KEDOKOL-508056 format. One record per residue (C-alpha): x, y, z; residue number from 1; chain. Coordinates in nm, 3 decimals, always signed. Layout:
BEGIN
<pt px="X" py="Y" pz="Z" resi="NUM" chain="A"/>
...
% end
This chain:
BEGIN
<pt px="+3.472" py="+2.688" pz="-3.164" resi="1" chain="A"/>
<pt px="+3.194" py="+2.669" pz="-2.898" resi="2" chain="A"/>
<pt px="+3.268" py="+2.835" pz="-2.559" resi="3" chain="A"/>
<pt px="+3.142" py="+2.650" pz="-2.266" resi="4" chain="A"/>
<pt px="+2.862" py="+2.894" pz="-2.175" resi="5" chain="A"/>
<pt px="+2.761" py="+2.796" pz="-2.544" resi="6" chain="A"/>
<pt px="+2.761" py="+2.435" pz="-2.449" resi="7" chain="A"/>
<pt px="+2.602" py="+2.505" pz="-2.114" resi="8" chain="A"/>
<pt px="+2.313" py="+2.714" pz="-2.263" resi="9" chain="A"/>
<pt px="+2.282" py="+2.431" pz="-2.509" resi="10" chain="A"/>
<pt px="+2.263" py="+2.145" pz="-2.241" resi="11" chain="A"/>
<pt px="+1.996" py="+2.357" pz="-2.064" resi="12" chain="A"/>
<pt px="+1.748" py="+2.332" pz="-2.386" resi="13" chain="A"/>
<pt px="+1.778" py="+1.984" pz="-2.422" resi="14" chain="A"/>
<pt px="+1.494" py="+1.823" pz="-2.198" resi="15" chain="A"/>
<pt px="+1.747" py="+1.547" pz="-2.067" resi="16" chain="A"/>
<pt px="+1.974" py="+1.797" pz="-1.919" resi="17" chain="A"/>
<pt px="+1.719" py="+2.077" pz="-1.846" resi="18" chain="A"/>
<pt px="+1.711" py="+1.999" pz="-1.475" resi="19" chain="A"/>
<pt px="+2.085" py="+1.991" pz="-1.417" resi="20" chain="A"/>
<pt px="+2.207" py="+2.268" pz="-1.217" resi="21" chain="A"/>
<pt px="+2.540" py="+2.452" pz="-1.130" resi="22" chain="A"/>
<pt px="+2.847" py="+2.244" pz="-1.134" resi="23" chain="A"/>
<pt px="+2.730" py="+1.913" pz="-1.237" resi="24" chain="A"/>
<pt px="+2.609" py="+2.135" pz="-1.571" resi="25" chain="A"/>
<pt px="+2.926" py="+2.278" pz="-1.598" resi="26" chain="A"/>
<pt px="+3.111" py="+1.945" pz="-1.541" resi="27" chain="A"/>
<pt px="+2.873" py="+1.776" pz="-1.816" resi="28" chain="A"/>
<pt px="+2.991" py="+2.056" pz="-2.046" resi="29" chain="A"/>
<pt px="+3.350" py="+2.024" pz="-1.999" resi="30" chain="A"/>
<pt px="+3.280" py="+1.661" pz="-2.090" resi="31" chain="A"/>
<pt px="+3.125" py="+1.749" pz="-2.453" resi="32" chain="A"/>
<pt px="+3.277" py="+1.805" pz="-2.810" resi="33" chain="A"/>
<pt px="+3.182" py="+1.916" pz="-3.098" resi="34" chain="A"/>
<pt px="+3.136" py="+1.714" pz="-3.424" resi="35" chain="A"/>
<pt px="+3.077" py="+1.872" pz="-3.808" resi="36" chain="A"/>
<pt px="+2.905" py="+1.640" pz="-4.015" resi="37" chain="A"/>
<pt px="+2.774" py="+1.703" pz="-4.399" resi="38" chain="A"/>
<pt px="+2.475" py="+1.606" pz="-4.528" resi="39" chain="A"/>
<pt px="+2.458" py="+1.244" pz="-4.596" resi="40" chain="A"/>
<pt px="+2.694" py="+1.135" pz="-4.338" resi="41" chain="A"/>
<pt px="+2.627" py="+0.854" pz="-4.126" resi="42" chain="A"/>
<pt px="+2.670" py="+0.928" pz="-3.765" resi="43" chain="A"/>
<pt px="+2.608" py="+0.574" pz="-3.668" resi="44" chain="A"/>
<pt px="+2.423" py="+0.252" pz="-3.796" resi="45" chain="A"/>
<pt px="+2.140" py="+0.062" pz="-3.643" resi="46" chain="A"/>
<pt px="+2.293" py="-0.225" pz="-3.460" resi="47" chain="A"/>
<pt px="+2.644" py="-0.092" pz="-3.390" resi="48" chain="A"/>
<pt px="+2.742" py="-0.022" pz="-3.016" resi="49" chain="A"/>
<pt px="+2.698" py="+0.317" pz="-2.934" resi="50" chain="A"/>
<pt px="+2.896" py="+0.488" pz="-2.646" resi="51" chain="A"/>
<pt px="+2.798" py="+0.819" pz="-2.756" resi="52" chain="A"/>
<pt px="+2.514" py="+1.027" pz="-2.734" resi="53" chain="A"/>
<pt px="+2.455" py="+1.363" pz="-2.971" resi="54" chain="A"/>
<pt px="+2.289" py="+1.703" pz="-2.926" resi="55" chain="A"/>
<pt px="+2.162" py="+1.858" pz="-3.222" resi="56" chain="A"/>
<pt px="+2.328" py="+2.226" pz="-3.235" resi="57" chain="A"/>
<pt px="+2.247" py="+2.309" pz="-3.580" resi="58" chain="A"/>
<pt px="+2.111" py="+2.114" pz="-3.872" resi="59" chain="A"/>
<pt px="+1.890" py="+1.802" pz="-3.890" resi="60" chain="A"/>
<pt px="+1.983" py="+1.477" pz="-3.846" resi="61" chain="A"/>
<pt px="+1.682" py="+1.177" pz="-3.948" resi="62" chain="A"/>
<pt px="+1.624" py="+0.835" pz="-3.753" resi="63" chain="A"/>
<pt px="+1.591" py="+0.547" pz="-3.941" resi="64" chain="A"/>
<pt px="+1.528" py="+0.147" pz="-3.910" resi="65" chain="A"/>
<pt px="+1.585" py="-0.072" pz="-4.253" resi="66" chain="A"/>
<pt px="+1.269" py="-0.247" pz="-4.275" resi="67" chain="A"/>
<pt px="+1.265" py="-0.501" pz="-4.619" resi="68" chain="A"/>
<pt px="+1.569" py="-0.301" pz="-4.755" resi="69" chain="A"/>
<pt px="+1.343" py="+0.021" pz="-4.703" resi="70" chain="A"/>
<pt px="+1.438" py="+0.290" pz="-4.520" resi="71" chain="A"/>
<pt px="+1.126" py="+0.347" pz="-4.214" resi="72" chain="A"/>
<pt px="+1.202" py="+0.726" pz="-4.115" resi="73" chain="A"/>
<pt px="+1.126" py="+0.753" pz="-3.714" resi="74" chain="A"/>
<pt px="+1.201" py="+1.088" pz="-3.640" resi="75" chain="A"/>
<pt px="+1.404" py="+1.401" pz="-3.746" resi="76" chain="A"/>
<pt px="+1.615" py="+1.575" pz="-3.470" resi="77" chain="A"/>
<pt px="+1.669" py="+1.923" pz="-3.496" resi="78" chain="A"/>
<pt px="+1.801" py="+2.192" pz="-3.240" resi="79" chain="A"/>
<pt px="+1.749" py="+2.147" pz="-2.945" resi="80" chain="A"/>
<pt px="+1.676" py="+1.775" pz="-3.022" resi="81" chain="A"/>
<pt px="+1.901" py="+1.504" pz="-2.920" resi="82" chain="A"/>
<pt px="+1.955" py="+1.114" pz="-3.021" resi="83" chain="A"/>
<pt px="+2.139" py="+0.812" pz="-2.884" resi="84" chain="A"/>
<pt px="+2.078" py="+0.863" pz="-2.510" resi="85" chain="A"/>
<pt px="+2.042" py="+0.531" pz="-2.451" resi="86" chain="A"/>
<pt px="+2.430" py="+0.438" pz="-2.515" resi="87" chain="A"/>
<pt px="+2.504" py="+0.649" pz="-2.198" resi="88" chain="A"/>
<pt px="+2.296" py="+0.395" pz="-1.986" resi="89" chain="A"/>
<pt px="+2.307" py="+0.037" pz="-2.146" resi="90" chain="A"/>
<pt px="+2.569" py="-0.146" pz="-2.368" resi="91" chain="A"/>
<pt px="+2.369" py="-0.291" pz="-2.647" resi="92" chain="A"/>
<pt px="+2.300" py="-0.195" pz="-2.990" resi="93" chain="A"/>
<pt px="+2.176" py="+0.038" pz="-3.124" resi="94" chain="A"/>
<pt px="+1.801" py="+0.047" pz="-3.260" resi="95" chain="A"/>
<pt px="+1.805" py="+0.275" pz="-3.564" resi="96" chain="A"/>
<pt px="+2.095" py="+0.462" pz="-3.783" resi="97" chain="A"/>
<pt px="+2.131" py="+0.816" pz="-3.793" resi="98" chain="A"/>
<pt px="+2.228" py="+1.033" pz="-4.062" resi="99" chain="A"/>
<pt px="+2.245" py="+1.394" pz="-4.143" resi="100" chain="A"/>
<pt px="+1.978" py="+1.519" pz="-4.357" resi="101" chain="A"/>
<pt px="+2.220" py="+1.878" pz="-4.390" resi="102" chain="A"/>
<pt px="+2.506" py="+1.994" pz="-4.306" resi="103" chain="A"/>
<pt px="+2.488" py="+2.000" pz="-3.875" resi="104" chain="A"/>
<pt px="+2.689" py="+2.001" pz="-3.574" resi="105" chain="A"/>
<pt px="+2.649" py="+1.790" pz="-3.320" resi="106" chain="A"/>
<pt px="+2.739" py="+1.823" pz="-2.952" resi="107" chain="A"/>
<pt px="+2.878" py="+1.475" pz="-2.846" resi="108" chain="A"/>
<pt px="+2.897" py="+1.324" pz="-2.498" resi="109" chain="A"/>
<pt px="+3.051" py="+0.945" pz="-2.426" resi="110" chain="A"/>
<pt px="+2.957" py="+0.704" pz="-2.164" resi="111" chain="A"/>
<pt px="+3.236" py="+0.719" pz="-1.982" resi="112" chain="A"/>
<pt px="+3.235" py="+1.072" pz="-1.943" resi="113" chain="A"/>
<pt px="+2.837" py="+1.068" pz="-1.851" resi="114" chain="A"/>
<pt px="+2.945" py="+0.813" pz="-1.577" resi="115" chain="A"/>
<pt px="+3.226" py="+1.011" pz="-1.439" resi="116" chain="A"/>
<pt px="+2.987" py="+1.337" pz="-1.416" resi="117" chain="A"/>
<pt px="+2.722" py="+1.123" pz="-1.263" resi="118" chain="A"/>
<pt px="+2.971" py="+0.973" pz="-0.972" resi="119" chain="A"/>
<pt px="+3.059" py="+1.325" pz="-0.908" resi="120" chain="A"/>
<pt px="+2.727" py="+1.482" pz="-0.899" resi="121" chain="A"/>
<pt px="+2.476" py="+1.221" pz="-0.867" resi="122" chain="A"/>
<pt px="+2.181" py="+1.469" pz="-0.912" resi="123" chain="A"/>
<pt px="+2.277" py="+1.453" pz="-1.271" resi="124" chain="A"/>
<pt px="+2.131" py="+1.075" pz="-1.228" resi="125" chain="A"/>
<pt px="+1.788" py="+1.170" pz="-1.105" resi="126" chain="A"/>
<pt px="+1.728" py="+1.454" pz="-1.373" resi="127" chain="A"/>
<pt px="+1.783" py="+1.212" pz="-1.681" resi="128" chain="A"/>
<pt px="+1.607" py="+0.952" pz="-1.474" resi="129" chain="A"/>
<pt px="+1.315" py="+1.196" pz="-1.455" resi="130" chain="A"/>
<pt px="+1.326" py="+1.224" pz="-1.790" resi="131" chain="A"/>
<pt px="+1.379" py="+0.874" pz="-1.900" resi="132" chain="A"/>
<pt px="+1.021" py="+0.849" pz="-1.700" resi="133" chain="A"/>
<pt px="+0.837" py="+1.135" pz="-1.920" resi="134" chain="A"/>
<pt px="+0.937" py="+0.951" pz="-2.230" resi="135" chain="A"/>
<pt px="+0.854" py="+0.568" pz="-2.065" resi="136" chain="A"/>
<pt px="+0.534" py="+0.716" pz="-1.965" resi="137" chain="A"/>
<pt px="+0.465" py="+0.894" pz="-2.294" resi="138" chain="A"/>
<pt px="+0.540" py="+0.536" pz="-2.470" resi="139" chain="A"/>
<pt px="+0.294" py="+0.390" pz="-2.244" resi="140" chain="A"/>
<pt px="+0.025" py="+0.616" pz="-2.317" resi="141" chain="A"/>
<pt px="+0.099" py="+0.584" pz="-2.702" resi="142" chain="A"/>
<pt px="+0.099" py="+0.233" pz="-2.698" resi="143" chain="A"/>
<pt px="-0.261" py="+0.230" pz="-2.493" resi="144" chain="A"/>
<pt px="-0.369" py="+0.457" pz="-2.721" resi="145" chain="A"/>
<pt px="-0.319" py="+0.284" pz="-3.031" resi="146" chain="A"/>
<pt px="-0.456" py="-0.055" pz="-2.879" resi="147" chain="A"/>
<pt px="-0.776" py="+0.134" pz="-2.828" resi="148" chain="A"/>
<pt px="-0.775" py="+0.224" pz="-3.197" resi="149" chain="A"/>
<pt px="-0.751" py="-0.130" pz="-3.264" resi="150" chain="A"/>
<pt px="-1.041" py="-0.260" pz="-3.024" resi="151" chain="A"/>
<pt px="-1.253" py="+0.025" pz="-3.148" resi="152" chain="A"/>
<pt px="-1.121" py="-0.103" pz="-3.559" resi="153" chain="A"/>
<pt px="-1.261" py="-0.479" pz="-3.441" resi="154" chain="A"/>
<pt px="-1.569" py="-0.351" pz="-3.326" resi="155" chain="A"/>
% end
């Protein structure tokens, strides 16, 4: 069983929550529950409706998509990584599947608990939005870089 302090320390290591402070951090930690999974266990499948995000406390989780019946690995998430975070904001199907590559402990935050915490402590939302904004910018930079590479290859 993880203590509240263990959960808070884990939250502070995750970029999504690194800038949340004080009572907001405590409120989030109160909403998180641990989940132990074994190697090979499916966390969720592509196109599932998601309601939870996951922080990797220990172990390894692979995110992948099925393309032409083959797994295309997108990312391997290790501590202090996280995944499934868009489920906190939108109500769209999962864009990938997640499976444990080894025995893992995940910290699970449900959408409704997150929304309640944000209502109680709006600064949580601004911290999360800053991280989402950084990720969008990194994605745009990557797209621009790939576009430049393609143009150079054509010439």
